OpenMM code with the backbone's topology and positions (N, CA, C; nanometers):
from openmm import Vec3, app, unit

residues = "MET PHE ASN LYS THR LYS SER PRO ALA PRO SER SER PRO GLN PRO ARG ALA GLU SER GLY SER ALA ILE PRO PRO LEU PRO ASP MET PRO ALA PRO GLY ALA ALA ALA ALA ALA ALA ALA PRO ARG PRO VAL ALA PRO PRO VAL ALA GLN ARG GLY LEU SER THR LEU SER SER ASP LEU GLN PHE ASP GLY SER ILE SER GLY SER GLY ASP LEU GLN ILE ASP GLY ALA VAL LYS GLY ASP VAL ARG VAL GLY ARG LEU ILE ILE GLY GLU THR GLY ALA VAL GLU GLY ASN VAL THR ALA ASP TYR ILE GLU VAL ARG GLY ARG ILE VAL GLY GLY VAL SER GLY LYS GLN VAL LYS LEU ILE ALA THR ALA TYR VAL ASP GLY ASP ILE THR ALA GLU GLN LEU SER ILE ASP ILE GLY ALA TYR PHE GLN GLY ARG VAL LEU GLN GLY ARG ARG ASP ALA PRO ALA PRO SER HIS ALA PRO ARG PRO ALA ALA HIS VAL PRO ALA PRO VAL PRO GLU PRO GLY PRO GLN ILE ILE ASP MET LYS PRO PRO ALA ALA".split()
positions = [
    Vec3(-3.7891, 7.9337, 13.1275),
    Vec3(-3.6877, 7.9187, 13.0299),
    Vec3(-3.7121, 7.9924, 12.9054),
    Vec3(-3.8335, 7.9753, 12.8488),
    Vec3(-3.8726, 8.0452, 12.7284),
    Vec3(-3.9654, 8.1533, 12.7667),
    Vec3(-3.9529, 8.2640, 12.6962),
    Vec3(-4.0416, 8.3760, 12.7216),
    Vec3(-4.1508, 8.3809, 12.6183),
    Vec3(-4.2716, 8.4025, 12.6649),
    Vec3(-4.3858, 8.4163, 12.5730),
    Vec3(-4.3881, 8.5605, 12.5206),
    Vec3(-4.4216, 8.5742, 12.4030),
    Vec3(-4.4372, 8.7089, 12.3520),
    Vec3(-4.5580, 8.7793, 12.4200),
    Vec3(-4.5486, 8.9014, 12.4568),
    Vec3(-4.6588, 8.9665, 12.5221),
    Vec3(-4.7587, 9.0148, 12.4157),
    Vec3(-4.8822, 8.9880, 12.4428),
    Vec3(-4.9880, 9.0319, 12.3509),
    Vec3(-5.0466, 9.1579, 12.4091),
    Vec3(-5.1036, 9.2443, 12.3192),
    Vec3(-5.1580, 9.3719, 12.3723),
    Vec3(-5.2748, 9.3473, 12.4677),
    Vec3(-5.2961, 9.4319, 12.5590),
    Vec3(-5.3984, 9.4173, 12.6570),
    Vec3(-5.5340, 9.4284, 12.5926),
    Vec3(-5.6286, 9.3357, 12.6242),
    Vec3(-5.7616, 9.3380, 12.5546),
    Vec3(-5.8345, 9.4684, 12.6018),
    Vec3(-5.9164, 9.5152, 12.5042),
    Vec3(-5.9828, 9.6394, 12.5303),
    Vec3(-6.1015, 9.6247, 12.6312),
    Vec3(-6.1546, 9.5031, 12.6426),
    Vec3(-6.2688, 9.4802, 12.7368),
    Vec3(-6.2074, 9.4544, 12.8726),
    Vec3(-6.2816, 9.4985, 12.9810),
    Vec3(-6.2321, 9.4770, 13.1125),
    Vec3(-6.2277, 9.3337, 13.1517),
    Vec3(-6.1272, 9.2926, 13.2297),
    Vec3(-6.1130, 9.1553, 13.2649),
    Vec3(-6.2106, 9.1245, 13.3816),
    Vec3(-6.2616, 9.0076, 13.3931),
    Vec3(-6.3412, 8.9686, 13.5091),
    Vec3(-6.2599, 8.9732, 13.6334),
    Vec3(-6.3181, 9.0175, 13.7425),
    Vec3(-6.2383, 9.0323, 13.8680),
    Vec3(-6.2920, 8.9248, 13.9669),
    Vec3(-6.1974, 8.8786, 14.0437),
    Vec3(-6.2398, 8.7881, 14.1531),
    Vec3(-6.2847, 8.8760, 14.2741),
    Vec3(-6.3363, 8.8098, 14.3714),
    Vec3(-6.3853, 8.8783, 14.4880),
    Vec3(-6.2799, 8.9562, 14.5591),
    Vec3(-6.1488, 8.9112, 14.5459),
    Vec3(-6.0411, 8.9789, 14.6145),
    Vec3(-5.9978, 9.1121, 14.5422),
    Vec3(-6.0502, 9.1280, 14.4162),
    Vec3(-6.0214, 9.2468, 14.3421),
    Vec3(-5.9030, 9.2279, 14.2400),
    Vec3(-5.8406, 9.1112, 14.2358),
    Vec3(-5.7346, 9.0916, 14.1411),
    Vec3(-5.7860, 9.0273, 14.0131),
    Vec3(-5.7182, 9.0508, 13.9017),
    Vec3(-5.7634, 8.9908, 13.7782),
    Vec3(-5.7389, 8.8392, 13.7735),
    Vec3(-5.8271, 8.7663, 13.7105),
    Vec3(-5.8180, 8.6234, 13.6991),
    Vec3(-5.7321, 8.5949, 13.5728),
    Vec3(-5.6171, 8.5358, 13.5825),
    Vec3(-5.5423, 8.5152, 13.4588),
    Vec3(-5.5984, 8.4020, 13.3804),
    Vec3(-5.6003, 8.4069, 13.2477),
    Vec3(-5.6470, 8.2986, 13.1636),
    Vec3(-5.5567, 8.1761, 13.1780),
    Vec3(-5.6164, 8.0546, 13.1517),
    Vec3(-5.5428, 7.9350, 13.1531),
    Vec3(-5.4421, 7.9370, 13.0424),
    Vec3(-5.3242, 7.8750, 13.0652),
    Vec3(-5.2174, 7.8831, 12.9616),
    Vec3(-5.2569, 7.8295, 12.8188),
    Vec3(-5.3497, 7.7287, 12.8157),
    Vec3(-5.3849, 7.6778, 12.6890),
    Vec3(-5.5175, 7.7342, 12.6368),
    Vec3(-5.5767, 7.8335, 12.7098),
    Vec3(-5.6950, 7.8964, 12.6633),
    Vec3(-5.6728, 8.0446, 12.6381),
    Vec3(-5.7348, 8.1001, 12.5343),
    Vec3(-5.7162, 8.2407, 12.5034),
    Vec3(-5.7852, 8.3273, 12.6103),
    Vec3(-5.7303, 8.4451, 12.6277),
    Vec3(-5.7898, 8.5396, 12.7280),
    Vec3(-5.9256, 8.5807, 12.6776),
    Vec3(-6.0210, 8.6206, 12.7653),
    Vec3(-6.1494, 8.6691, 12.7196),
    Vec3(-6.1313, 8.7919, 12.6327),
    Vec3(-6.2052, 8.7998, 12.5187),
    Vec3(-6.1935, 8.9086, 12.4288),
    Vec3(-6.0779, 8.8913, 12.3364),
    Vec3(-5.9995, 8.7868, 12.3440),
    Vec3(-5.8865, 8.7675, 12.2536),
    Vec3(-5.9155, 8.6680, 12.1429),
    Vec3(-6.0424, 8.6459, 12.1090),
    Vec3(-6.0776, 8.5548, 12.0084),
    Vec3(-6.0244, 8.5963, 11.8745),
    Vec3(-6.0250, 8.7291, 11.8487),
    Vec3(-5.9708, 8.7792, 11.7215),
    Vec3(-5.8202, 8.7565, 11.7169),
    Vec3(-5.7568, 8.7786, 11.8309),
    Vec3(-5.6085, 8.7580, 11.8318),
    Vec3(-5.5723, 8.6131, 11.8182),
    Vec3(-5.6575, 8.5246, 11.8629),
    Vec3(-5.6290, 8.3810, 11.8498),
    Vec3(-5.6479, 8.3337, 11.7031),
    Vec3(-5.7288, 8.4051, 11.6226),
    Vec3(-5.7488, 8.3640, 11.4847),
    Vec3(-5.6298, 8.4069, 11.4035),
    Vec3(-5.5453, 8.5019, 11.4460),
    Vec3(-5.4352, 8.5436, 11.3683),
    Vec3(-5.3260, 8.4352, 11.3682),
    Vec3(-5.2642, 8.4083, 11.2521),
    Vec3(-5.1617, 8.3082, 11.2443),
    Vec3(-5.0357, 8.3477, 11.3329),
    Vec3(-4.9840, 8.2490, 11.3983),
    Vec3(-4.8557, 8.2731, 11.4724),
    Vec3(-4.7419, 8.2025, 11.4038),
    Vec3(-4.6225, 8.2597, 11.4131),
    Vec3(-4.5041, 8.1869, 11.3555),
    Vec3(-4.4767, 8.0642, 11.4417),
    Vec3(-4.4437, 7.9601, 11.3734),
    Vec3(-4.4170, 7.8334, 11.4403),
    Vec3(-4.2678, 7.8061, 11.4345),
    Vec3(-4.2135, 7.7851, 11.5525),
    Vec3(-4.0702, 7.7495, 11.5595),
    Vec3(-4.0570, 7.6003, 11.5231),
    Vec3(-3.9368, 7.5644, 11.4697),
    Vec3(-3.9111, 7.4248, 11.4413),
    Vec3(-3.9276, 7.3417, 11.5653),
    Vec3(-3.9727, 7.2180, 11.5563),
    Vec3(-3.9966, 7.1346, 11.6749),
    Vec3(-3.8650, 7.1093, 11.7429),
    Vec3(-3.8655, 7.0961, 11.8781),
    Vec3(-3.7509, 7.0612, 11.9520),
    Vec3(-3.7374, 6.9085, 11.9495),
    Vec3(-3.6135, 6.8641, 11.9400),
    Vec3(-3.5884, 6.7179, 11.9327),
    Vec3(-3.6408, 6.6499, 12.0622),
    Vec3(-3.6766, 6.5242, 12.0564),
    Vec3(-3.7327, 6.4509, 12.1669),
    Vec3(-3.6398, 6.4468, 12.2890),
    Vec3(-3.5086, 6.4492, 12.2641),
    Vec3(-3.4171, 6.4319, 12.3753),
    Vec3(-3.4103, 6.5536, 12.4617),
    Vec3(-3.4706, 6.6609, 12.4303),
    Vec3(-3.4721, 6.7787, 12.5127),
    Vec3(-3.3771, 6.8893, 12.4697),
    Vec3(-3.3711, 6.9876, 12.5527),
    Vec3(-3.2896, 7.1069, 12.5304),
    Vec3(-3.1866, 7.1190, 12.6384),
    Vec3(-3.0597, 7.1258, 12.6019),
    Vec3(-2.9565, 7.1506, 12.7048),
    Vec3(-2.9413, 7.2958, 12.7263),
    Vec3(-2.9191, 7.3388, 12.8504),
    Vec3(-2.9124, 7.4802, 12.8865),
    Vec3(-2.7891, 7.5120, 12.9574),
    Vec3(-2.7213, 7.6210, 12.9183),
    Vec3(-2.6130, 7.6818, 12.9952),
    Vec3(-2.6706, 7.8034, 13.0672),
    Vec3(-2.6896, 7.7891, 13.1988),
    Vec3(-2.7640, 7.8901, 13.2704),
    Vec3(-2.6878, 8.0208, 13.2869),
    Vec3(-2.7663, 8.1251, 13.3251),
    Vec3(-2.7128, 8.2590, 13.3212),
    Vec3(-2.5969, 8.2848, 13.4165),
    Vec3(-2.5787, 8.2048, 13.5179),
    Vec3(-2.4679, 8.2219, 13.6142),
    Vec3(-2.3425, 8.1474, 13.5735),
    Vec3(-2.3424, 8.0851, 13.4565),
    Vec3(-2.2239, 8.0045, 13.4132),
    Vec3(-2.1481, 8.0755, 13.3026),
    Vec3(-2.0149, 8.0562, 13.3072),
    Vec3(-1.9256, 8.1066, 13.2037),
    Vec3(-1.8467, 7.9842, 13.1504),
    Vec3(-1.8323, 7.9730, 13.0220),
    Vec3(-1.7676, 7.8601, 12.9604),
    Vec3(-1.6587, 7.9035, 12.8695),
    Vec3(-1.5363, 7.8599, 12.8874),
    Vec3(-1.4253, 7.8957, 12.7957),
    Vec3(-1.3926, 7.7690, 12.7192),
    Vec3(-1.4049, 7.7783, 12.5828),
    Vec3(-1.3736, 7.6668, 12.4956),
    Vec3(-1.4855, 7.6499, 12.3941),
    Vec3(-1.4659, 7.5505, 12.3057),
    Vec3(-1.5577, 7.5245, 12.1979),
    Vec3(-1.6650, 7.4270, 12.2414),
    Vec3(-1.7829, 7.4444, 12.1910),
    Vec3(-1.8967, 7.3477, 12.2170),
    Vec3(-1.9369, 7.2930, 12.0863),
    Vec3(-1.9477, 7.1588, 12.0789),
    Vec3(-1.9973, 7.0984, 11.9532),
    Vec3(-2.0884, 6.9790, 11.9856),
    Vec3(-2.1743, 6.9518, 11.8980),
    Vec3(-2.2670, 6.8400, 11.9098),
    Vec3(-2.3785, 6.8505, 11.8111),
    Vec3(-2.4732, 6.7556, 11.8137),
    Vec3(-2.5818, 6.7572, 11.7150),
    Vec3(-2.7100, 6.7899, 11.7885),
    Vec3(-2.7093, 6.8140, 11.9200),
    Vec3(-2.8288, 6.8391, 11.9914),
    Vec3(-2.8659, 6.9806, 11.9926),
    Vec3(-2.9659, 7.0115, 12.0816),
    Vec3(-3.0217, 7.1449, 12.0921),
    Vec3(-2.9596, 7.2146, 12.2170),
    Vec3(-2.9328, 7.3423, 12.2061),
    Vec3(-2.8663, 7.4105, 12.3139),
    Vec3(-2.9266, 7.5507, 12.3305),
    Vec3(-2.9478, 7.5863, 12.4581),
    Vec3(-2.9874, 7.7280, 12.4937),
    Vec3(-2.8789, 7.7827, 12.5780),
    Vec3(-2.8282, 7.8981, 12.5385),
    Vec3(-2.7195, 7.9668, 12.6136),
    Vec3(-2.7762, 8.0881, 12.6806),
    Vec3(-2.7785, 8.0843, 12.8142),
    Vec3(-2.8188, 8.1984, 12.8918),
    Vec3(-2.7011, 8.2583, 12.9621),
    Vec3(-2.5881, 8.1899, 12.9632),
    Vec3(-2.4668, 8.2359, 13.0257),
    Vec3(-2.3727, 8.2936, 12.9188),
    Vec3(-2.2390, 8.2843, 12.9508),
    Vec3(-2.1425, 8.3392, 12.8581),
    Vec3(-2.0506, 8.2247, 12.8066),
    Vec3(-2.0224, 8.2264, 12.6755),
    Vec3(-1.9322, 8.1320, 12.6157),
    Vec3(-1.8287, 8.2096, 12.5353),
    Vec3(-1.6952, 8.1727, 12.5632),
    Vec3(-1.5851, 8.2289, 12.4852),
    Vec3(-1.5261, 8.1101, 12.4092),
    Vec3(-1.5711, 8.0985, 12.2807),
    Vec3(-1.5267, 7.9935, 12.1938),
    Vec3(-1.6369, 7.9686, 12.0900),
    Vec3(-1.6043, 7.8828, 11.9999),
    Vec3(-1.6977, 7.8487, 11.8915),
    Vec3(-1.8050, 7.7547, 11.9394),
    Vec3(-1.9276, 7.7652, 11.8812),
    Vec3(-2.0395, 7.6809, 11.9167),
    Vec3(-2.0947, 7.6209, 11.7859),
    Vec3(-2.0947, 7.4922, 11.7794),
    Vec3(-2.1514, 7.4188, 11.6623),
    Vec3(-2.2423, 7.3125, 11.7131),
    Vec3(-2.3745, 7.3326, 11.6981),
    Vec3(-2.4813, 7.2416, 11.7398),
    Vec3(-2.5902, 7.2300, 11.6394),
    Vec3(-2.6896, 7.1442, 11.6640),
    Vec3(-2.7972, 7.1325, 11.5696),
    Vec3(-2.8975, 7.2433, 11.5700),
    Vec3(-2.9361, 7.2905, 11.6933),
    Vec3(-3.0311, 7.3995, 11.7044),
    Vec3(-2.9860, 7.4839, 11.8253),
    Vec3(-2.9813, 7.6194, 11.8082),
    Vec3(-2.9267, 7.7026, 11.9084),
    Vec3(-3.0129, 7.8204, 11.9406),
    Vec3(-3.0299, 7.8446, 12.0701),
    Vec3(-3.1048, 7.9628, 12.1169),
    Vec3(-3.0089, 8.0388, 12.2104),
    Vec3(-2.9847, 8.1649, 12.1806),
    Vec3(-2.9092, 8.2533, 12.2661),
    Vec3(-3.0127, 8.3335, 12.3419),
    Vec3(-3.0220, 8.3097, 12.4769),
    Vec3(-3.1222, 8.3797, 12.5557),
    Vec3(-3.0878, 8.5250, 12.5743),
    Vec3(-3.1774, 8.6033, 12.6327),
    Vec3(-3.1536, 8.7458, 12.6566),
    Vec3(-3.0315, 8.7762, 12.7352),
    Vec3(-2.9909, 8.6880, 12.8285),
    Vec3(-2.8754, 8.7106, 12.9106),
    Vec3(-2.7596, 8.6349, 12.8543),
    Vec3(-2.7761, 8.5658, 12.7431),
    Vec3(-2.6699, 8.4815, 12.6840),
    Vec3(-2.5718, 8.5662, 12.5983),
    Vec3(-2.4442, 8.5267, 12.5939),
    Vec3(-2.3393, 8.5941, 12.5153),
    Vec3(-2.2445, 8.4923, 12.4651),
    Vec3(-2.2042, 8.5081, 12.3396),
    Vec3(-2.1069, 8.4185, 12.2743),
    Vec3(-1.9996, 8.5037, 12.2084),
    Vec3(-1.8717, 8.4811, 12.2389),
    Vec3(-1.7610, 8.5398, 12.1747),
    Vec3(-1.6936, 8.4312, 12.0906),
    Vec3(-1.7335, 8.4269, 11.9663),
    Vec3(-1.6769, 8.3222, 11.8775),
    Vec3(-1.7702, 8.2954, 11.7674),
    Vec3(-1.7454, 8.2002, 11.6788),
    Vec3(-1.8250, 8.1685, 11.5673),
    Vec3(-1.9366, 8.0723, 11.6086),
    Vec3(-2.0561, 8.0914, 11.5504),
    Vec3(-2.1760, 8.0111, 11.5902),
    Vec3(-2.2186, 7.9387, 11.4619),
    Vec3(-2.2425, 7.8119, 11.4692),
    Vec3(-2.2964, 7.7351, 11.3573),
    Vec3(-2.4037, 7.6375, 11.3986),
    Vec3(-2.5195, 7.6458, 11.3351),
    Vec3(-2.6334, 7.5539, 11.3679),
    Vec3(-2.7328, 7.5576, 11.2527),
    Vec3(-2.8169, 7.4542, 11.2485),
    Vec3(-2.9214, 7.4588, 11.1423),
    Vec3(-3.0244, 7.5738, 11.1722),
    Vec3(-3.0620, 7.5870, 11.3016),
    Vec3(-3.1581, 7.6892, 11.3435),
    Vec3(-3.0921, 7.7684, 11.4513),
    Vec3(-3.0897, 7.9040, 11.4337),
    Vec3(-3.0257, 7.9895, 11.5381),
    Vec3(-3.1280, 8.1039, 11.5692),
    Vec3(-3.1616, 8.1147, 11.6953),
    Vec3(-3.2457, 8.2232, 11.7411),
    Vec3(-3.1602, 8.3062, 11.8386),
    Vec3(-3.1443, 8.4313, 11.8101),
    Vec3(-3.0607, 8.5224, 11.8952),
    Vec3(-3.1466, 8.6219, 11.9659),
    Vec3(-3.1436, 8.6192, 12.1006),
    Vec3(-3.2127, 8.7134, 12.1814),
    Vec3(-3.1031, 8.7947, 12.2594),
    Vec3(-2.9836, 8.7357, 12.2730),
    Vec3(-2.8735, 8.7945, 12.3454),
    Vec3(-2.7686, 8.8553, 12.2550),
    Vec3(-2.6428, 8.8222, 12.2851),
    Vec3(-2.5290, 8.8854, 12.2220),
    Vec3(-2.4341, 8.7790, 12.1553),
    Vec3(-2.3968, 8.8126, 12.0335),
    Vec3(-2.2945, 8.7313, 11.9602),
    Vec3(-2.1908, 8.8244, 11.9025),
    Vec3(-2.0624, 8.8012, 11.9303),
    Vec3(-1.9562, 8.8768, 11.8659),
    Vec3(-1.8736, 8.7673, 11.7965),
    Vec3(-1.9002, 8.7609, 11.6623),
    Vec3(-1.8324, 8.6570, 11.5825),
    Vec3(-1.9268, 8.6207, 11.4635),
    Vec3(-1.8818, 8.5232, 11.3811),
    Vec3(-1.9636, 8.4879, 11.2633),
    Vec3(-2.0751, 8.3982, 11.3025),
    Vec3(-2.1842, 8.4072, 11.2275),
    Vec3(-2.3037, 8.3250, 11.2475),
    Vec3(-2.3387, 8.2570, 11.1160),
    Vec3(-2.3531, 8.1229, 11.1229),
    Vec3(-2.3775, 8.0473, 11.0016),
    Vec3(-2.4869, 7.9456, 11.0318),
    Vec3(-2.6010, 7.9485, 10.9547),
    Vec3(-2.7042, 7.8519, 10.9745),
    Vec3(-2.7993, 7.8529, 10.8587),
    Vec3(-2.8913, 7.7541, 10.8579),
    Vec3(-2.9923, 7.7432, 10.7570),
    Vec3(-3.0966, 7.8558, 10.7796),
    Vec3(-3.1394, 7.8635, 10.9065),
    Vec3(-3.2436, 7.9625, 10.9488),
    Vec3(-3.1881, 8.0412, 11.0663),
    Vec3(-3.1769, 8.1798, 11.0492),
    Vec3(-3.1233, 8.2629, 11.1559),
    Vec3(-3.2297, 8.3699, 11.1852),
    Vec3(-3.2627, 8.3825, 11.3146),
    Vec3(-3.3626, 8.4833, 11.3613),
    Vec3(-3.2939, 8.5765, 11.4632),
    Vec3(-3.2979, 8.7026, 11.4370),
    Vec3(-3.2536, 8.8066, 11.5351),
    Vec3(-3.3720, 8.8681, 11.5971),
    Vec3(-3.4010, 8.8399, 11.7178),
    Vec3(-3.5161, 8.8941, 11.7881),
    Vec3(-3.4825, 9.0337, 11.8318),
    Vec3(-3.5822, 9.1176, 11.8721),
    Vec3(-3.5633, 9.2594, 11.8938),
    Vec3(-3.4480, 9.2882, 11.9990),
    Vec3(-3.4166, 9.2010, 12.0914),
    Vec3(-3.3178, 9.2204, 12.1925),
    Vec3(-3.1772, 9.1752, 12.1488),
    Vec3(-3.1643, 9.1309, 12.0264),
    Vec3(-3.0434, 9.0694, 11.9805),
    Vec3(-2.9335, 9.1750, 11.9496),
    Vec3(-2.8038, 9.1368, 11.9667),
    Vec3(-2.6887, 9.2156, 11.9392),
    Vec3(-2.5914, 9.1258, 11.8655),
    Vec3(-2.5689, 9.1442, 11.7326),
    Vec3(-2.4771, 9.0571, 11.6594),
    Vec3(-2.3741, 9.1446, 11.5900),
    Vec3(-2.2468, 9.1254, 11.6245),
    Vec3(-2.1387, 9.1986, 11.5557),
    Vec3(-2.0537, 9.0904, 11.4852),
    Vec3(-2.0846, 9.0649, 11.3569),
    Vec3(-2.0112, 8.9659, 11.2761),
    Vec3(-2.0914, 8.9345, 11.1511),
    Vec3(-2.0311, 8.8662, 11.0639),
    Vec3(-2.0973, 8.8287, 10.9359),
    Vec3(-2.1942, 8.7163, 10.9592),
    Vec3(-2.3085, 8.7157, 10.8837),
    Vec3(-2.4103, 8.6134, 10.8918),
    Vec3(-2.4137, 8.5444, 10.7563),
    Vec3(-2.4139, 8.4154, 10.7570),
    Vec3(-2.4334, 8.3350, 10.6396),
    Vec3(-2.5596, 8.2414, 10.6690),
    Vec3(-2.6653, 8.2658, 10.5872),
    Vec3(-2.7919, 8.1987, 10.6159),
    Vec3(-2.8688, 8.1803, 10.4837),
    Vec3(-2.9473, 8.0699, 10.4821),
    Vec3(-3.0420, 8.0544, 10.3765),
    Vec3(-3.1672, 8.1402, 10.3978),
    Vec3(-3.2108, 8.1498, 10.5311),
    Vec3(-3.3272, 8.2309, 10.5674),
    Vec3(-3.2793, 8.3213, 10.6798),
    Vec3(-3.3053, 8.4481, 10.6696),
    Vec3(-3.2671, 8.5440, 10.7803),
    Vec3(-3.3832, 8.6327, 10.8103),
    Vec3(-3.4166, 8.6456, 10.9426),
    Vec3(-3.5139, 8.7466, 10.9789),
    Vec3(-3.4562, 8.8318, 11.0896),
    Vec3(-3.4776, 8.9683, 11.0817),
    Vec3(-3.4254, 9.0579, 11.1796),
    Vec3(-3.5446, 9.1405, 11.2296),
    Vec3(-3.5760, 9.1245, 11.3594),
    Vec3(-3.6865, 9.2066, 11.4180),
    Vec3(-3.6433, 9.3519, 11.4326),
    Vec3(-3.7424, 9.4404, 11.4402),
    Vec3(-3.7148, 9.5815, 11.4625),
    Vec3(-3.6581, 9.5997, 11.6035),
    Vec3(-3.5524, 9.6665, 11.6172),
    Vec3(-3.4807, 9.6813, 11.7462),
    Vec3(-3.3573, 9.6020, 11.7608),
    Vec3(-3.3505, 9.4963, 11.6805),
    Vec3(-3.2243, 9.4122, 11.6860),
    Vec3(-3.1082, 9.4898, 11.6280),
    Vec3(-2.9888, 9.4700, 11.6905),
    Vec3(-2.8651, 9.5348, 11.6457),
    Vec3(-2.7810, 9.4373, 11.5648),
    Vec3(-2.7395, 9.4760, 11.4446),
    Vec3(-2.6566, 9.3919, 11.3655),
    Vec3(-2.5579, 9.4742, 11.2909),
    Vec3(-2.4294, 9.4333, 11.2982),
    Vec3(-2.3269, 9.4978, 11.2231),
    Vec3(-2.2393, 9.3855, 11.1582),
    Vec3(-2.2315, 9.3900, 11.0254),
    Vec3(-2.1552, 9.2935, 10.9543),
    Vec3(-2.2081, 9.2745, 10.8154),
    Vec3(-2.1721, 9.1683, 10.7517),
    Vec3(-2.2207, 9.1382, 10.6185),
    Vec3(-2.3136, 9.0159, 10.6239),
    Vec3(-2.4016, 9.0145, 10.5247),
    Vec3(-2.4987, 8.9006, 10.5099),
    Vec3(-2.4624, 8.8320, 10.3831),
    Vec3(-2.4411, 8.7062, 10.3907),
    Vec3(-2.4245, 8.6180, 10.2736),
    Vec3(-2.5342, 8.5196, 10.2696),
    Vec3(-2.6217, 8.5276, 10.1635),
    Vec3(-2.7309, 8.4350, 10.1545),
    Vec3(-2.6895, 8.3210, 10.0668),
    Vec3(-2.7137, 8.1991, 10.1200),
    Vec3(-2.6864, 8.0805, 10.0472),
    Vec3(-2.6552, 7.9704, 10.1418),
    Vec3(-2.6207, 7.8581, 10.0796),
    Vec3(-2.5940, 7.7413, 10.1613),
    Vec3(-2.4526, 7.7514, 10.2265),
    Vec3(-2.4507, 7.7139, 10.3596),
    Vec3(-2.3258, 7.7126, 10.4309),
    Vec3(-2.2436, 7.5976, 10.3927),
    Vec3(-2.3064, 7.4874, 10.3404),
    Vec3(-2.2268, 7.3703, 10.3056),
    Vec3(-2.1900, 7.3638, 10.1585),
    Vec3(-2.2095, 7.4733, 10.0900),
    Vec3(-2.1663, 7.4838, 9.9481),
    Vec3(-2.0155, 7.4665, 9.9382),
    Vec3(-1.9679, 7.3968, 9.8333),
    Vec3(-1.8268, 7.3777, 9.8172),
    Vec3(-1.7546, 7.5159, 9.8107),
    Vec3(-1.6453, 7.5154, 9.8813),
    Vec3(-1.5605, 7.6370, 9.8810),
    Vec3(-1.5025, 7.6589, 9.7447),
    Vec3(-1.4801, 7.7824, 9.7040),
    Vec3(-1.4182, 7.8015, 9.5712),
    Vec3(-1.2802, 7.7496, 9.5660),
    Vec3(-1.2484, 7.6795, 9.4581),
    Vec3(-1.1165, 7.6136, 9.4499),
    Vec3(-1.0142, 7.7212, 9.4175),
    Vec3(-0.8949, 7.7081, 9.4736),
    Vec3(-0.7879, 7.8035, 9.4490),
    Vec3(-0.6862, 7.7367, 9.3603),
    Vec3(-0.7246, 7.6341, 9.2822),
    Vec3(-0.6352, 7.5683, 9.1915),
    Vec3(-0.5968, 7.6635, 9.0816),
    Vec3(-0.4739, 7.6497, 9.0282),
    Vec3(-0.4372, 7.7372, 8.9147),
    Vec3(-0.5250, 7.7197, 8.7956),
    Vec3(-0.5639, 7.8219, 8.7370),
    Vec3(-0.6430, 7.8174, 8.6117),
    Vec3(-0.5552, 7.8041, 8.4929),
    Vec3(-0.6094, 7.7397, 8.3891),
    Vec3(-0.5242, 7.7312, 8.2657),
    Vec3(-0.5008, 7.8734, 8.2141),
    Vec3(-0.3809, 7.8932, 8.1679),
    Vec3(-0.3433, 8.0228, 8.1180),
    Vec3(-0.4219, 8.0641, 7.9960),
    Vec3(-0.4804, 8.1822, 7.9995),
    Vec3(-0.5533, 8.2269, 7.8853),
    Vec3(-0.4558, 8.2977, 7.7915),
    Vec3(-0.4932, 8.3067, 7.6642),
    Vec3(-0.4012, 8.3642, 7.5637),
    Vec3(-0.4002, 8.5169, 7.5921),
    Vec3(-0.2814, 8.5620, 7.6272),
    Vec3(-0.2664, 8.7089, 7.6501),
    Vec3(-0.1672, 8.7592, 7.5445),
    Vec3(-0.2034, 8.8560, 7.4658),
    Vec3(-0.1069, 8.8996, 7.3576),
    Vec3(0.0191, 8.9604, 7.4243),
    Vec3(0.1276, 8.9404, 7.3604),
    Vec3(0.2524, 8.9969, 7.4110),
    Vec3(0.2434, 9.1517, 7.4081),
    Vec3(0.2992, 9.2154, 7.5042),
    Vec3(0.2965, 9.3575, 7.5161),
    Vec3(0.3687, 9.4196, 7.3930),
    Vec3(0.3121, 9.5216, 7.3448),
    Vec3(0.3753, 9.5916, 7.2276),
    Vec3(0.4675, 9.6953, 7.2865),
    Vec3(0.5927, 9.6938, 7.2397),
    Vec3(0.6923, 9.7866, 7.3003),
    Vec3(0.6526, 9.9297, 7.2536),
    Vec3(0.6726, 10.0209, 7.3441),
    Vec3(0.6422, 10.1607, 7.3126),
    Vec3(0.7423, 10.2116, 7.2019),
    Vec3(0.6949, 10.2846, 7.1068),
    Vec3(0.7832, 10.3323, 7.0064),
    Vec3(0.8852, 10.4368, 7.0641),
    Vec3(1.0080, 10.4288, 7.0143),
    Vec3(1.1072, 10.5276, 7.0554),
    Vec3(1.0893, 10.6550, 6.9717),
    Vec3(1.1873, 10.7449, 6.9792),
    Vec3(1.1735, 10.8677, 6.8999),
    Vec3(1.1749, 10.8332, 6.7498),
    Vec3(1.0853, 10.8942, 6.6830),
    Vec3(1.0752, 10.8735, 6.5370),
    Vec3(1.1287, 10.9933, 6.4680),
    Vec3(1.1919, 10.9573, 6.3560),
    Vec3(1.2478, 11.0593, 6.2625),
    Vec3(1.1495, 11.0769, 6.1479),
    Vec3(1.1050, 11.1955, 6.1316),
    Vec3(1.0123, 11.2203, 6.0205),
    Vec3(1.0773, 11.3091, 5.9216),
    Vec3(1.0808, 11.2573, 5.7956),
    Vec3(1.1397, 11.3351, 5.6862),
    Vec3(1.0375, 11.4393, 5.6366),
    Vec3(1.0684, 11.5618, 5.6477),
    Vec3(0.9796, 11.6712, 5.6096),
    Vec3(1.0067, 11.7251, 5.4693),
    Vec3(1.0958, 11.6617, 5.3933),
    Vec3(1.1278, 11.7081, 5.2570),
    Vec3(1.0122, 11.6757, 5.1679),
    Vec3(0.9809, 11.7614, 5.0750),
    Vec3(0.8773, 11.7328, 4.9833),
    Vec3(0.9193, 11.6196, 4.8916),
    Vec3(0.8309, 11.5398, 4.8431),
    Vec3(0.8702, 11.4325, 4.7509),
    Vec3(0.9302, 11.4838, 4.6194),
    Vec3(1.0239, 11.4145, 4.5698),
    Vec3(1.0873, 11.4547, 4.4405),
    Vec3(0.9885, 11.4463, 4.3259),
    Vec3(0.9920, 11.5410, 4.2445),
    Vec3(0.9067, 11.5408, 4.1344),
    Vec3(0.9515, 11.4744, 4.0141),
] * unit.nanometer
topology = app.Topology()
chain = topology.addChain("A")
for resn in residues:
    res = topology.addResidue(resn, chain)
    for name in ("N", "CA", "C"):
        topology.addAtom(name, app.Element.getBySymbol(name[0]), res)
């Protein structure tokens, strides 16, 4: 379901089993020679809620809006708006509509507006629409076309109430033809 980021191949040769194939390191143990890589800090994703992650698999298409407060991973196609607590668009995932969540990670395709507290566009992402986010990160290789608005998405909308009239001076009428007396003054 989740893809691990690929780390560069270690420069030292891997130990070989008698059959001639490389022995893969245990998932929770670093590979031999990767002690320096293990010391480097890794970005930490926000924790997933205890109730788990709902998934729309890659062979499913959904027409309509999705809303809720849970976590959702979309690997299929959605035509409609999505509003959830935490959202991951997988590499095969596509959304045609507006997306709203506290945390949004895009690896696939979104055509529509994106609004969240934290938005991440991974290198395989394609986003065609405006993004409103408090925090935005865009990896090299990600495609994005639209505007970025930084700020709170729950900020009060600007009021369109009529403003009190400001004092505006009355327009001055343009002067008409003037008659100028060219006679010299009487002495």
